[in-house]
C-alpha positions in Angstrom: 0.0 0.0 0.0 3.0 2.3 0.2 2.9 3.0 -3.5 -0.6 4.3 -3.0 0.3 6.6 -0.2 -0.2 9.8 -2.2 -3.7 8.7 -3.4 -4.8 7.6 0.1 -3.6 10.8 1.6 -5.4 12.9 -1.0 -8.6 10.8 -0.4 -8.1 11.3 3.3 -8.2 15.1 2.8 -11.1 14.8 0.4 -13.1 12.8 3.0 -12.1 14.3 6.4 -12.0 18.0 5.6 -15.7 18.1 4.5 -16.6 15.6 7.3 -15.0 17.8 9.9 -16.7 20.9 8.4 -20.1 19.3 8.7 -19.1 18.1 12.2 -18.2 21.5 13.6 -20.8 23.5 11.7 -24.0 21.4 11.9 -23.7 18.4 14.3 -24.7 19.2 17.9 -22.0 18.8 20.5 -23.5 15.7 22.1 -23.7 13.9 18.8 -20.2 14.6 17.5 -18.6 11.5 18.9 -21.2 9.3 17.2 -20.8 11.2 13.9 -17.1 10.9 13.9 -17.2 7.2 14.8 -19.5 6.6 11.8 -17.0 8.4 9.6 -14.2 6.3 11.0 -16.1 3.2 10.2 -16.4 4.3 6.6 -12.8 5.5 6.4 -11.5 2.2 7.8 -13.6 0.3 5.3 -12.0 2.3 2.5 -8.5 1.7 3.8 -9.3 -2.0 4.0 -10.5 -2.1 0.4 -7.6 -0.1 -0.8 -5.1 -2.3 1.0 -6.8 -5.5 -0.4 -6.9 -4.1 -3.9 -3.1 -3.4 -3.6 -2.5 -7.0 -2.3 -4.5 -8.5 -5.2 -2.6 -6.5 -7.8 0.7 -7.6 -6.3 -0.4 -11.2 -6.2 -1.5 -11.1 -9.8 1.8 -9.7 -10.8 3.7 -12.5 -9.1 1.7 -15.4 -10.5 2.2 -16.5 -14.1 -0.7 -16.7 -16.5 -2.2 -20.2 -17.2 -0.6 -22.0 -20.1 -2.4 -21.9 -23.4 -2.8 -25.7 -23.5 -5.0 -25.6 -20.4 -7.3 -23.0 -22.0 -7.5 -25.1 -25.2 -8.3 -28.3 -23.3 -11.1 -26.4 -21.5 -12.7 -25.3 -24.8 -12.7 -28.9 -26.2 -14.3 -30.3 -23.1 -17.0 -27.7 -23.2 -17.5 -28.2 -27.0 -18.5 -31.8 -27.0 -22.1 -31.2 -26.2 -22.0 -32.1 -22.6 -21.1 -35.8 -23.1 
């Protein structure tokens, strides 16, 4: 996820600056912790998705593609009319 640090930081500013504006401008004092906790749940979900996406891309880059013979064998098995 380190290579996505810039994008995650930019998204953090895009998320938290408006969220904090709404928090301080419109949310009553007694509801601010609840509001911020809801925002943190959303932000943590985003970080989890971004991290998992990064992991999937790295894993796909490490694994070689399937050999062409396996793809051709799958086509012939599917092409015999289900016998």
